[in-house]
Structures are given as C-alpha cells and as structure tokens.
N, C-alpha and C positions, 0 to 999 in steps of 0.2 A: 674378806667370810669365813669366820672358824669355826672347822669340821670339829663336834666334841662324837668321838663315840664310847657305844656302850655296848654293843651289839654285834659279835660276829654271825654270819650269816652261810658261812663256810666255805666253799666252793664248787658253786652251783653255775650252770651255764645257761636258766631260763629268768636273770637278773639281770635290769640295763643295770654298766656299768657306767654311770655318768663323772668318776673321777680316777686316775692311779698311786699311789705313793709308793715308792723304792725304796728299799730298807736292805739295806745287808742282815746279815744272818747273828750278828747283836741284837741290836734291831729291834728282832723278828723272834727275840729271846725274852725284851720285857715286854711286865705289861703295861708298865706307864711309858709313854713316851711323845713328845711331841715331833714333825717332820712337818717338810712343805708336801705338797700334791702337786704332778708333775703339769697342775690348770693355774700353780701359786702363788693356793689357799693354806693359812696353817691347818693343821689339824693334832689335835690333841687325841688319844687316845686312851682310855681306862677302862682294862680289861685285865680277869683275872689272872693272876702270876702264875706262871709255873707252865702255862700250855701254850709254847709259839706260836708265829702266825703262820703262817703257809704260807708258799710262794702258791697264789693265783683264788687264793683265799677274800674274800669277799666281807666288807666293812659296813656296816649302816650309822649315820652320821645319827642325831638325834633329830635332823630340821629332811632328815630321810633319801640321801644324798645314800650311792652305793660305792665305795671307795674299793679296789681292787689293790689286792699288795702285789705288787713287782718287785724280783729279789735283786739285789744291787749286786753288778761283776764290783769282784772286791781280789784283791792278790791272795791269788792259793796258788798251793804246789800240789800237782796231779801225778799221780806214780802208776806206772803202770807193769803189769805181771804178767811173767810171759809163761807161767805155768799157775794151776790150782796152788799146793804145795808151797810158792813164796807164795801167792796170796793171801793162802790161810795165814799163814807165819805171820808177813806185814800187820796185818787185821791184827793179829795178837798179842803182837809187838803192841802199837799203839795203842788196845784195847786195853792194856794192862797199866799204860800210862794215864788212862783216864783219858786223849786223846777224844775229842773236837773233830769227826770224822762219815764224812761220804764215801760210800763203797757200790761201783755198780758195774755186772756182770753180765754179759748179753753178747751172744753170739762172737763166742769165744773170746772177748773184748775182756782181760779185768782189767778195774783202777778202782783207787783210790782219791781220794782228793781230800787236805788240810789246807790250813793256816800257815803259810811260810813258817817254818824254824830249821836252824840247821842244826841243828841236833840230829834233831828230827829226820833231816830229808839224807841225811849222814851212816841214821840207820839204816833208810831204808833199800840206799845206795848199796849199803854191804850185804844186805839181804836181799839185794840180785834185782832192784824192780830197777825202771829207767823214765825217771824226774821228769815235769817238768814246769817251769816257773811261765802264770798263763797269770792271766785273767779272768772268771766264770765266774755266776754266784754259785753258790759254796750253801748247799744245803744237806746240812750234817746229821745223823740216825739222833733220828730220838731217842730216849731211856728205858730202858727196858723193862725195868717195873714196876709203871704208870700206866705202860698205856696209852703214852702217849710222847711226857717227857715229863723229867722234875729230877725233884732231889729226896722225893723221899724218902728211896734206900742211903739216903747221908748218915739220916737220925739214924738207923738201923743200925748199923755197922758201923764199927770206926778201922783202921788200918795203920801201915806206918806211912805217912809220905816222902818219907827219904827217899823213893827207888828213881835218882837219877836225873834230877831237871838240870839244865843247865841252870846257869842265876842272872841267866838275861828276863826284863821284864816282860817279852813277848810269852818267852817258855816259861814262864809265873802263870800271867796272866789264863793263859790255852790249856793250868791242869782245871775241871771242871769233872764236875760226877757225873758224864752223858753215857 
C-alpha cells in the first residue's frame, strides 16, 4: 500500500495515529520525499517547501491514515558549556557560520548540538565546551526571519561566503541559511 500525503494536521493529541515514519533532520527539511513507515508501507510526501516537518507532527494520507513523524537517531556532537558566557560565545560563532544548531538551556545545564564536523568541534573545544559524540534526534533551530524556517532572507541580502569553512564535503554540506 502506498500512502500519498498532501496534508499536515500539526502536532495533535486528539487524532488517532495509524502509522509512524522515522525521518532524520535532512528528510524533515524536504517538502517532497519517499520513505517507509514503521508498518512497512511506502509513503510519498508532497508538501509545501520551506516548512520543515516537526517531530511529533501528524500527516494525513489521501486514504485517511494519520502518520506521525518520528525523529531519527543520527550522529551528532553535543557540546556542554559550564557558564552562560561560554555558551553565548559558542552560539554566536556557530550562527556566524550559518551552522544548523540545536540549543537547550534548562536547570542550569546549557548545551548545543550540531552534526559532526571536526573543524567546528575543534573551535568549540577551544572556546571551552565539553564535547560528546553520540546518536540522538537532531532538531535544529528554525530560521528567525520567516517565523519558522526558510530561505526567504537569502534572497534579500548578500554576504561573503569565504569565512573559514573547511574544504571537506561534510562542512560544505552544512552551510545553510538557517
């Protein structure tokens, strides 16, 4: 059975979930993709581009099945900061490089999460953060200019992209305007 999805229901608790699909952060960023549900059904997603799928969001197939988006465990680097100044400096430097970044600060613990990149990891270490390589669900911050996510701001400004990127494919791949 193929499940074609054109509709998002959002994050809801009042809807019975009939399927789940596990997607990594790159897949959740796409408006069009094919995947397989945990129940073994092929799913084809056709949604508006520029609005990433949210972990926990419910999608509705044309045949009425409700499919929940589950975040995939993927390789990440989590960096812990001992104080708010170190944490702020790290976030600033990563943001200045347009790095996809997940941040959290609760109960006195401050951490940020990126996809593995040895150049960025070295910089974070030099700034004084403690690094841990692990597998976890990666939920990067959405873009600030669109109220969610997007590349709208990339059309309205220009800047020099020569600011210190490594030449490896992973680092080049991670240069996004988010």
